[in-house]
C-alpha positions as CSV (number, residue, x, y, z in Angstrom):
1,X,16.0,-16.5,-8.5
2,X,13.7,-16.7,-5.5
3,X,16.4,-15.3,-3.2
4,X,16.7,-12.4,-5.6
5,X,12.9,-11.9,-5.5
6,X,13.0,-11.9,-1.7
7,X,15.9,-9.4,-1.7
8,X,13.9,-7.0,-4.0
9,X,10.8,-7.4,-1.8
10,X,12.8,-6.5,1.4
11,X,14.4,-3.5,-0.4
12,X,11.0,-2.3,-1.8
13,X,9.3,-2.6,1.6
14,X,12.1,-0.6,3.3
15,X,12.1,2.2,0.7
16,X,8.3,2.5,0.8
17,X,8.5,2.9,4.6
18,X,10.9,5.8,4.1
19,X,8.5,7.3,1.5
20,X,5.5,7.0,3.9
21,X,7.5,8.7,6.7
22,X,8.3,11.6,4.2
23,X,4.5,11.7,3.4
24,X,3.7,11.9,7.0
25,X,6.1,14.8,7.4
26,X,4.3,16.7,4.5
27,X,0.9,15.8,5.8
28,X,1.6,18.0,8.9
29,X,1.6,21.1,6.7
30,X,-0.4,20.3,3.5
31,X,-3.8,18.8,2.7
32,X,-4.4,15.2,2.0
33,X,-5.2,15.7,-1.8
34,X,-2.1,17.9,-2.2
35,X,0.2,15.4,-0.6
36,X,-1.4,12.6,-2.7
37,X,-0.7,14.7,-5.8
38,X,2.9,15.3,-4.8
39,X,3.4,11.6,-4.1
40,X,2.1,10.4,-7.5
41,X,3.3,13.3,-9.7
42,X,6.9,13.2,-8.3
43,X,7.0,9.4,-8.9
44,X,5.6,10.0,-12.4
45,X,8.3,12.6,-13.1
46,X,11.0,10.0,-12.2
47,X,9.3,7.3,-14.2
48,X,9.0,9.2,-17.5
49,X,12.8,9.3,-18.2
50,X,12.9,5.5,-17.6
51,X,10.1,4.9,-20.1
52,X,11.9,7.2,-22.6
53,X,15.2,5.5,-22.1
54,X,13.6,2.1,-22.7
55,X,11.6,3.4,-25.6
56,X,8.5,1.8,-24.0
57,X,5.9,4.2,-25.2
58,X,4.0,1.6,-27.1
59,X,3.7,-0.5,-23.9
60,X,1.5,2.2,-22.4
61,X,-1.5,1.4,-24.6
62,X,-4.4,0.0,-22.6
63,X,-7.6,-1.6,-23.9
64,X,-9.6,-1.9,-20.7
65,X,-9.9,1.8,-20.0
66,X,-12.9,1.7,-17.7
67,X,-11.1,-0.7,-15.3
68,X,-7.9,1.4,-15.5
69,X,-9.9,4.5,-14.7
70,X,-11.7,2.8,-11.8
71,X,-8.3,1.8,-10.4
72,X,-7.1,5.4,-10.7
73,X,-10.2,6.5,-8.7
74,X,-9.5,3.9,-6.0
75,X,-5.9,5.1,-5.9
76,X,-7.0,8.7,-5.3
77,X,-9.3,7.6,-2.4
78,X,-6.6,5.3,-1.0
79,X,-3.8,7.9,-1.0
80,X,-6.0,10.7,0.4
81,X,-7.4,8.6,3.2
82,X,-4.0,7.2,4.0
83,X,-2.4,10.6,4.2
84,X,-5.3,11.9,6.4
85,X,-4.9,8.9,8.7
86,X,-1.1,8.9,9.0
87,X,-1.1,12.6,9.9
88,X,-2.6,11.7,13.3
89,X,-1.4,8.1,13.8
90,X,2.1,6.8,14.3
91,X,3.6,4.9,11.4
92,X,3.4,1.7,13.5
93,X,-0.3,2.2,14.1
94,X,-0.9,3.0,10.4
95,X,1.0,-0.1,9.2
96,X,-0.6,-2.4,11.7
97,X,-4.0,-1.6,10.3
98,X,-2.9,-1.4,6.7
99,X,-1.4,-4.9,6.9
100,X,-5.0,-6.3,7.0
101,X,-5.0,-6.0,3.2
102,X,-4.4,-9.7,2.6
103,X,-7.4,-10.5,4.8
104,X,-9.6,-8.0,3.0
105,X,-8.5,-9.3,-0.5
106,X,-9.3,-12.8,0.5
107,X,-12.8,-11.8,1.7
108,X,-13.5,-9.6,-1.3
109,X,-12.4,-12.4,-3.7
110,X,-15.7,-14.2,-2.9
111,X,-18.2,-11.6,-4.2
112,X,-15.8,-10.3,-7.0
113,X,-14.3,-13.5,-8.4
114,X,-16.8,-16.0,-6.9
115,X,-14.0,-17.9,-5.3
116,X,-14.5,-20.5,-2.6
117,X,-12.7,-19.6,0.6
118,X,-12.0,-22.4,3.0
119,X,-13.1,-22.4,6.6
120,X,-9.5,-22.0,7.8
121,X,-9.1,-18.7,5.9
122,X,-12.4,-17.4,7.3
123,X,-11.1,-18.1,10.8
124,X,-7.8,-16.3,9.9
125,X,-9.8,-13.3,8.7
126,X,-11.8,-13.3,12.0
127,X,-8.6,-13.6,14.0
128,X,-7.1,-10.7,12.0
129,X,-10.2,-8.6,12.8
130,X,-9.7,-9.4,16.4
131,X,-6.2,-8.0,16.1
132,X,-7.6,-4.8,14.7
133,X,-10.0,-4.5,17.6
134,X,-7.1,-5.1,20.0
135,X,-5.2,-2.2,18.4
136,X,-8.3,0.1,18.2
137,X,-9.7,-0.8,21.7
138,X,-12.9,1.1,21.1
139,X,-14.0,0.2,24.6
140,X,-11.1,2.3,26.0
141,X,-11.5,6.0,25.6
142,X,-8.5,7.7,23.9
143,X,-6.7,4.4,23.1
144,X,-6.2,5.5,19.4
145,X,-7.9,8.3,17.4
146,X,-10.8,6.4,15.8
147,X,-11.5,8.7,12.8
148,X,-7.9,8.5,11.5
149,X,-7.9,4.8,12.1
150,X,-11.1,4.5,10.1
151,X,-9.4,6.4,7.3
152,X,-6.5,4.0,7.3
153,X,-9.0,1.0,7.1
154,X,-10.8,2.8,4.3
155,X,-7.4,3.2,2.5
156,X,-6.8,-0.5,3.1
157,X,-10.1,-1.4,1.5
158,X,-9.4,0.8,-1.5
159,X,-5.9,-0.8,-1.8
160,X,-7.4,-4.3,-1.7
161,X,-9.9,-3.5,-4.4
162,X,-7.2,-1.9,-6.5
163,X,-5.0,-5.0,-6.1
164,X,-7.8,-7.2,-7.2
165,X,-8.4,-5.1,-10.3
166,X,-4.6,-5.5,-11.1
167,X,-5.1,-9.3,-10.8
168,X,-7.5,-9.1,-13.8
169,X,-5.8,-6.2,-15.7
170,X,-2.3,-7.8,-15.6
171,X,-3.6,-10.6,-17.9
172,X,-4.1,-8.1,-20.8
173,X,-2.1,-5.0,-19.9
174,X,1.7,-4.5,-19.4
175,X,3.0,-3.7,-15.9
176,X,4.6,-0.5,-17.0
177,X,1.2,0.6,-18.4
178,X,-0.6,-0.2,-15.2
179,X,1.9,1.8,-13.1
180,X,2.1,4.7,-15.6
181,X,-1.7,5.2,-15.9
182,X,-2.2,4.7,-12.1
183,X,0.2,7.5,-11.3
184,X,-1.1,9.8,-14.1
185,X,-4.7,9.4,-13.1
186,X,-4.0,10.0,-9.4
187,X,-1.9,13.0,-10.3
188,X,-4.6,14.6,-12.4
189,X,-7.5,13.6,-10.0
190,X,-5.8,14.5,-6.7
191,X,-4.3,17.7,-8.3
192,X,-7.8,19.0,-9.3
193,X,-9.2,18.1,-5.9
194,X,-6.3,19.9,-4.2
195,X,-6.7,23.2,-6.0
196,X,-9.2,24.8,-3.6
197,X,-6.9,24.3,-0.6
198,X,-3.6,24.4,-2.4
199,X,-0.7,25.8,-0.4
200,X,2.6,26.9,-1.9
201,X,5.4,24.5,-1.0
202,X,7.9,25.9,1.5
203,X,11.5,26.0,0.2
204,X,12.5,23.7,3.1
205,X,10.1,21.1,1.9
206,X,11.4,20.6,-1.6
207,X,13.8,17.9,-0.4
208,X,10.8,16.0,0.8
209,X,9.2,16.2,-2.6
210,X,12.4,14.8,-4.3
211,X,12.7,12.1,-1.6
212,X,9.1,11.0,-2.2
213,X,9.6,10.9,-6.0
214,X,12.8,8.8,-5.7
215,X,11.6,6.4,-3.0
216,X,8.2,5.9,-4.7
217,X,9.8,5.1,-8.1
218,X,12.4,2.8,-6.6
219,X,9.9,1.0,-4.4
220,X,7.5,0.4,-7.3
221,X,10.3,-0.9,-9.5
222,X,11.7,-3.1,-6.8
223,X,8.3,-4.6,-5.9
224,X,7.6,-5.3,-9.5
225,X,11.0,-7.0,-9.8
226,X,10.3,-9.0,-6.7
227,X,7.1,-10.5,-8.2
228,X,8.8,-11.2,-11.5
229,X,11.6,-13.2,-9.8
230,X,9.4,-15.2,-7.4
231,X,5.7,-16.0,-6.9
232,X,3.6,-14.0,-4.5
233,X,3.4,-17.0,-2.1
234,X,7.2,-16.7,-1.7
235,X,7.8,-13.0,-1.5
236,X,4.4,-12.0,0.0
237,X,5.2,-12.8,3.7
238,X,8.2,-10.5,3.6
239,X,5.9,-7.5,3.0
240,X,5.1,-7.7,6.7
241,X,8.7,-6.6,7.5
242,X,7.3,-3.1,6.9
243,X,6.1,-3.1,10.5
244,X,9.7,-3.5,11.8
245,X,10.8,-0.5,9.7
246,X,7.8,1.4,11.0
247,X,8.8,0.7,14.6
248,X,12.3,1.8,13.9
249,X,11.3,5.0,12.1
250,X,8.8,6.0,14.8
251,X,11.5,5.6,17.5
252,X,14.2,7.3,15.5
253,X,12.2,10.3,14.1
254,X,9.3,10.8,16.4
255,X,10.6,9.2,19.6
256,X,7.5,7.0,20.0
257,X,7.4,3.4,21.2
258,X,4.6,1.0,20.3
259,X,2.3,-0.2,23.1
260,X,2.0,-3.8,24.1
261,X,-1.6,-3.8,22.7
262,X,-0.3,-2.6,19.3
263,X,2.4,-5.1,19.1
264,X,0.1,-8.0,20.1
265,X,-2.6,-6.9,17.7
266,X,0.0,-6.5,14.9
267,X,1.4,-10.0,15.6
268,X,-2.2,-11.5,15.3
269,X,-2.8,-9.6,12.0
270,X,0.6,-10.7,10.6
271,X,0.0,-14.3,11.6
272,X,-3.4,-14.4,10.0
273,X,-2.0,-12.8,6.8
274,X,0.9,-15.3,6.6
275,X,-1.6,-18.2,7.2
276,X,-3.7,-17.1,4.2
277,X,-0.6,-16.7,2.0
278,X,0.7,-20.1,3.0
279,X,-2.7,-21.7,2.5
280,X,-2.8,-20.2,-1.0
281,X,0.7,-21.7,-1.7
282,X,-0.4,-25.1,-0.5
283,X,-3.5,-25.0,-2.7
284,X,-1.5,-24.0,-5.7
285,X,0.8,-27.0,-5.1
286,X,-2.1,-29.4,-4.6
287,X,-4.1,-28.2,-7.6
288,X,-3.2,-30.1,-10.8
289,X,-2.4,-28.0,-13.8
């Protein structure tokens, strides 16, 4: 079962990397809110037939509407800032910064859930932040566009907060409800915000729209399956394989190669993230039921 979970995680990470590359392509021609709408609405369009086929309409009912709405707002901010950032950054730069999410989630769990974070994890967080500085190199002019990088870090913060809300909501709401309302709220919110600057889709871009819908739906389903077959401590570290796909896509599609600073910074961030995941696993084993 755990091997199946790992397989689903690897497949989900791969398909999401393709989706993000397609979003980057769209972001070159359309606004951040419009691309965010396209991403969520296209995935929702592919999800609705699945819900209908399963007859799962009753599973969409939610009780904690305020938290669900807040997660939708975080999703709009996350997607819009991600799209804005990935427009100017390479996929490798984007993912290297985005992979700080486990570090942020650990730090945010202190004020939100009043959790105790051990000294080793705080050191890992500091090491991860050092990796971020190595990637950004603010002391070196022109090393990396700082405004798009700040947008990606903002997207990572929104993603981390959203993931922490799921941690609470999943105790009372179904997974399919969380995914459905998340996509629906982003579609409505981003769609409204995109209206002032809306541009008609070019005929040559419709394949990107379909590709984002298919990859987004498959990725969401496969990641959900991964966590249903194996615990986060088992499948979580495999999320970092996204960076390998980013390196490959950058090279194949945009003919860019990551710098030594980027690779070293990414390695530090990944090592810090894996340490935190492994430490969580050890604590779960050592804590009596």
